[in-house]
C-alpha positions in Angstrom: -0.2 0.1 -0.1 1.4 3.2 -1.2 -0.6 5.5 1.0 -1.0 4.0 4.4 -1.8 7.6 5.6 -4.8 8.0 3.6 -6.0 4.2 4.4 -5.5 5.4 8.5 -7.5 8.5 7.5 -10.4 6.1 6.0 -10.5 3.6 8.8 -10.9 6.8 11.3 -13.5 8.0 9.3 -15.4 5.0 9.3 -15.3 4.8 13.2 -16.4 8.1 13.1 -19.4 7.1 10.9 -20.2 4.1 13.3 -20.3 6.5 16.3 -22.4 9.0 14.7 -24.7 6.3 13.0 -25.3 4.6 16.7 -26.1 8.3 17.9 -28.6 8.9 14.8 -30.5 5.6 16.2 -30.6 6.8 19.6 -31.9 10.4 18.5 -34.6 8.7 16.1 -36.1 6.7 19.2 -36.1 10.2 20.9 -37.7 12.0 18.0 -40.6 9.0 17.6 -41.2 9.1 21.4 -41.2 12.9 21.9 -43.8 13.0 18.6 -46.2 10.7 19.9 -46.2 12.3 23.2 -46.3 15.9 22.2 -47.7 16.1 18.6 -46.1 16.4 15.0 -45.6 20.2 15.1 -44.6 20.6 18.9 -41.1 22.9 19.6 -39.9 19.7 21.4 -40.6 17.3 18.3 -39.2 19.7 16.1 -36.0 20.1 18.0 -35.8 16.4 18.3 -36.1 15.6 14.8 -33.7 18.4 13.6 -31.0 16.9 16.3 -31.8 13.4 14.6 -31.2 14.6 11.0 -27.7 16.6 12.0 -26.6 13.0 13.3 -27.5 11.7 10.1 -26.0 14.0 8.0 -22.7 14.0 10.0 -23.0 9.9 9.8 -23.4 10.2 6.3 -20.5 12.9 5.5 -17.9 10.4 7.5 -19.3 7.2 5.5 -18.5 8.9 2.2 -15.3 10.1 3.1 -14.0 6.3 4.9 -15.1 5.0 1.3 -13.5 7.7 -1.0 -10.3 7.8 0.8 -9.8 4.2 1.2 -10.6 3.6 -2.5 -8.3 6.6 -3.1 -5.4 4.7 -1.0 -5.8 1.4 -2.5 -5.9 2.7 -6.1 -3.4 4.0 -8.2 -5.6 5.4 -10.8 -6.0 9.2 -11.1 -9.8 8.8 -11.4 -10.3 7.4 -7.9 -9.8 10.7 -6.8 -13.3 11.4 -8.6 -14.6 9.4 -5.5 -14.5 12.7 -3.5 -16.9 13.9 -5.5 -19.4 12.1 -3.3 -18.8 14.5 -0.5 -20.8 17.0 -2.6 -23.8 14.8 -1.4 -23.3 16.1 2.0 -22.3 19.5 0.9 -25.8 19.5 -1.1 -27.8 18.3 1.8 -26.0 21.2 4.0 -27.4 23.7 1.5 -31.0 22.2 1.4 -31.5 22.0 4.8 -29.3 24.9 5.6 -32.4 27.0 6.4 -34.2 24.3 8.3 -30.8 24.0 10.7 -30.6 27.6 11.1 -34.2 28.0 12.0 -34.2 25.1 14.3 -31.1 26.3 15.9 -32.9 29.6 16.7 -35.8 27.6 18.1 -33.6 25.7 20.2 -31.8 29.3 21.6 -35.3 30.6 22.2 -36.3 27.5 24.0 -33.3 27.8 26.2 -33.7 31.5 26.9 -37.4 30.3 28.2 -35.7 27.6 30.2 -33.5 29.9 31.6 -36.1 32.3 32.5 -38.2 29.9 33.9 -35.3 28.5 36.1 -34.9 32.2 37.5 -38.5 32.5 38.2 -38.7 28.7 40.2 -35.2 30.4 41.9 -37.2 33.3 43.2 -40.2 31.2 44.1 -37.8 29.0 46.0 -36.0 32.1 47.7 -39.1 33.9 48.9 -40.2 31.7 51.6 -36.6 31.5 52.8 -36.4 35.6 52.7 -39.7 35.9 54.4 -38.7 33.1 56.9 -35.5 35.4 57.6 -37.8 38.5 58.4 -39.9 36.2 61.1 -37.0 34.1 62.5 -33.9 35.9 61.9 -30.9 33.8 61.7 -29.0 36.4 63.9 -30.4 38.1 66.8 -29.6 41.3 68.6 -26.5 41.0 70.8 -27.7 42.1 74.1 -25.2 42.5 77.0 -25.7 40.6 80.2 -27.7 38.0 78.1 -26.7 35.1 76.3 -29.2 33.8 73.7 -29.5 30.6 71.7 -32.0 29.7 68.9 -32.9 27.4 66.5 -35.6 27.5 63.7 -37.0 24.9 61.5 -39.3 25.1 58.6 -42.2 22.6 58.3 -43.3 21.1 54.9 -45.6 24.7 54.2 -44.3 27.0 51.7 -44.3 30.2 54.2 -43.6 30.1 57.5 -46.1 31.2 60.6 -43.9 31.1 63.4 -41.6 34.2 64.7 -39.2 35.5 67.3 -37.9 38.6 68.4 -35.5 40.2 70.8 -35.0 43.7 71.0 -34.4 46.5 73.8 -37.6 48.2 75.3 -35.5 50.8 77.1 -32.0 51.4 78.2 -32.3 48.6 80.7 -35.4 46.4 79.7 -35.2 43.7 76.9 -38.3 42.4 75.2 -38.1 38.4 74.0 -40.7 37.3 72.0 -42.1 34.0 70.3 -45.3 33.4 68.5 -47.1 31.1 66.1 -49.9 31.7 63.6 -52.6 29.2 63.0 -52.1 27.8 59.2 -49.9 27.9 56.2 -49.1 30.0 53.4 -48.5 33.4 52.6 -51.6 34.9 54.5 -50.5 33.6 57.7 -47.1 34.8 57.3 -48.2 38.3 56.4 -49.9 38.0 59.9 -46.9 36.9 61.7 -45.1 39.8 60.3 -47.5 42.2 60.9 -47.8 40.9 64.9 -44.3 40.9 65.2 -43.7 44.6 64.1 -46.6 45.9 65.9 -45.6 44.1 69.2 -42.4 46.0 69.0 -44.5 49.5 68.9 -46.9 48.4 71.9 -43.9 47.3 74.2 -42.3 50.5 73.8 -45.3 52.4 74.2 -47.1 50.3 77.3 -44.7 49.0 80.0 -47.1 45.9 80.9 -46.8 43.3 78.4 -50.3 42.2 79.1 -51.1 45.6 77.9 -49.2 45.4 74.8 -50.7 41.9 74.2 -54.5 43.5 74.5 -53.6 46.6 72.2 -52.1 44.1 69.8 -55.1 41.7 69.9 -57.5 44.6 69.2 -55.5 45.8 66.0 -55.3 42.2 64.5 -58.8 41.3 65.3 -59.8 44.3 63.2 -58.3 42.6 60.3 -60.9 39.9 60.2 -58.6 37.2 59.3 -61.2 34.5 59.4 -59.8 31.1 61.1 -56.4 32.8 62.0 -55.4 33.0 65.4 -51.9 33.7 67.1 -50.3 32.1 70.4 -48.0 34.4 71.9 -45.6 34.8 74.7 -43.7 38.0 75.4 -41.0 38.2 78.2 -39.9 41.6 79.3 -36.2 41.5 81.2 -35.5 44.2 83.5 -31.9 44.2 84.6 -32.0 47.0 86.8 -34.9 45.6 88.9 -33.6 41.9 88.5 -37.1 40.9 87.5 -38.8 39.2 84.6 -42.1 39.9 83.4 -44.4 38.0 81.1 -47.9 37.6 79.5 -48.8 34.8 77.2 -51.4 34.4 74.8 -52.5 30.9 75.0 -48.8 30.1 73.6 -47.3 26.6 75.0 -45.6 26.4 78.4 -42.4 28.7 78.7 -40.1 27.3 81.4 -37.7 29.3 83.6 -34.9 28.0 85.8 -34.6 29.8 88.9 -33.1 29.2 92.2 -32.4 25.3 91.3 -36.0 24.9 90.5 -37.9 24.8 86.9 -40.8 26.9 86.8 -43.8 26.7 84.2 -44.7 30.3 82.8 -48.0 29.3 81.2 -50.8 31.1 79.3 -52.2 34.4 80.9 -55.0 34.8 78.4 -56.4 33.6 75.5 -55.2 33.6 71.7 -54.9 36.6 70.0 -57.7 37.2 67.4 -60.3 34.9 69.2 -61.9 37.6 71.2 -61.3 41.3 70.3 -62.2 42.0 74.1 -60.1 39.2 75.4 -58.2 40.4 78.3 -54.5 39.4 79.4 -52.4 39.4 82.6 -48.7 39.9 83.4 -46.8 38.0 86.1 -43.5 38.7 87.5 -40.8 36.9 88.9 -37.2 37.4 90.2 -34.3 37.0 87.7 -30.9 36.4 88.8 -27.7 35.8 87.3 -27.5 32.4 85.5 -31.5 32.0 85.2 -32.3 30.4 82.0 -35.4 30.8 80.2 -36.9 28.5 77.6 -39.5 29.4 74.9 -40.4 27.3 71.9 -43.9 27.1 69.4 -46.2 23.7 69.5 -44.2 22.3 66.7 -41.7 21.0 69.2 -43.8 19.7 71.6 -46.3 18.1 69.3 -43.7 15.8 67.3 -45.3 12.4 67.1 -44.4 8.8 67.8 -47.7 7.1 66.5 -50.7 8.8 69.1 -47.7 10.0 71.5 -46.4 13.5 71.7 -43.2 14.8 72.4 -44.9 16.8 74.9 -43.9 19.4 77.6 -42.8 17.2 79.8 -39.7 16.2 77.5 -39.0 19.7 77.0 -39.1 20.6 80.7 -36.8 17.5 81.4 -34.1 18.5 78.9 -33.5 21.9 81.0 -33.4 19.9 84.4 -31.0 17.3 83.2 -28.3 19.9 82.6 -29.3 23.5 83.8 -26.3 24.9 83.0 -26.3 24.1 79.2 -25.4 26.8 76.7 -28.7 28.1 75.3 -27.8 27.6 71.7 -26.8 23.8 72.5 -30.2 23.4 74.4 -32.3 24.8 71.5 -30.2 22.5 69.0 -30.5 19.6 71.1 -34.1 19.8 71.8 -34.7 19.7 68.0 -32.6 16.7 67.5 -34.5 14.6 70.2 -38.0 16.0 68.9 -36.6 14.5 65.3 -35.2 11.4 66.8 -38.5 11.0 69.1 -41.0 11.2 65.8 -41.6 8.5 63.5 -42.0 10.7 60.6 -40.5 14.1 59.3 -41.7 17.1 61.4 -44.2 18.8 59.2 -44.9 22.0 61.4 -42.6 24.9 61.8 -40.3 24.8 65.2 -39.0 27.7 66.8 -37.0 27.5 69.8 -35.2 30.3 72.0 -33.3 30.1 75.2 -32.1 33.0 77.1 -29.5 33.1 79.9 -28.8 36.0 82.1 -25.0 36.3 82.6 
């Protein structure tokens, strides 16, 4: 053989034709399947058919080159070079279907742009609940001198959160801690939660008594007439100068205070907010010493289920009794993990836990 390089090229072109041919067979199956599912004229069918045709075109081109180059390599006759004229077949195909290829490539580009915009919209839809939850249950709380704070928040199965917590100074020597939960799931309870959270900030600065602030909040929120929405809420005001803790609770799960080697329940002192526009609330006050620990949480923690059995308030309280000197953030995380381990199925409700120790 006088032309080994041409022979090698011919074999390589033949192998390439096999590869593209196999790809073409697969794309033909895809095209037929898409056509059956979406119809002959759908964009998906047009793109699938275009991909198949391009593969066939490439396969034919390599096959023609393989034959032409191999014959040329094996023949000494100058007429053998005319076999390369068969390459014109692929050229003609390119010219004939060129407009279709360009149009289909534009269609593919438009489809890509549509899919990219759709992904951006989906990304925004995914981020919106996350951004909303960050306002209701922020990852970073105010650093309050004289207090160590821990918190944890776990979103439930709903898209939007209804649980919230807050920590902010009321005066130079008084700090308020709030935790609440709006019934239901979705955007409406989340809006209600956000309104309640920031209205309460205003009322707690306006009224020294947290019960009075709750009554004012209840009156304002009830006027919204939100149907079956109700809010459970616990507000605690720490007075560092007086050494006291004053709280009021609107139907919220029992908070716990570790004080003088004893765990004290801080139970509800009034009904759920928005249940009765004229509902009354009372405040209670207890001493607050260095080292005292307050634990607040929403009902998603206590209502973690193992069959018909709830995680319950007793297990929450026992977590504090076992180690009252535990760091607040560690306590919050360990409680959430304990509830997850206890439950036989994933927690579907939002869970918020806040622990505060006076240092």
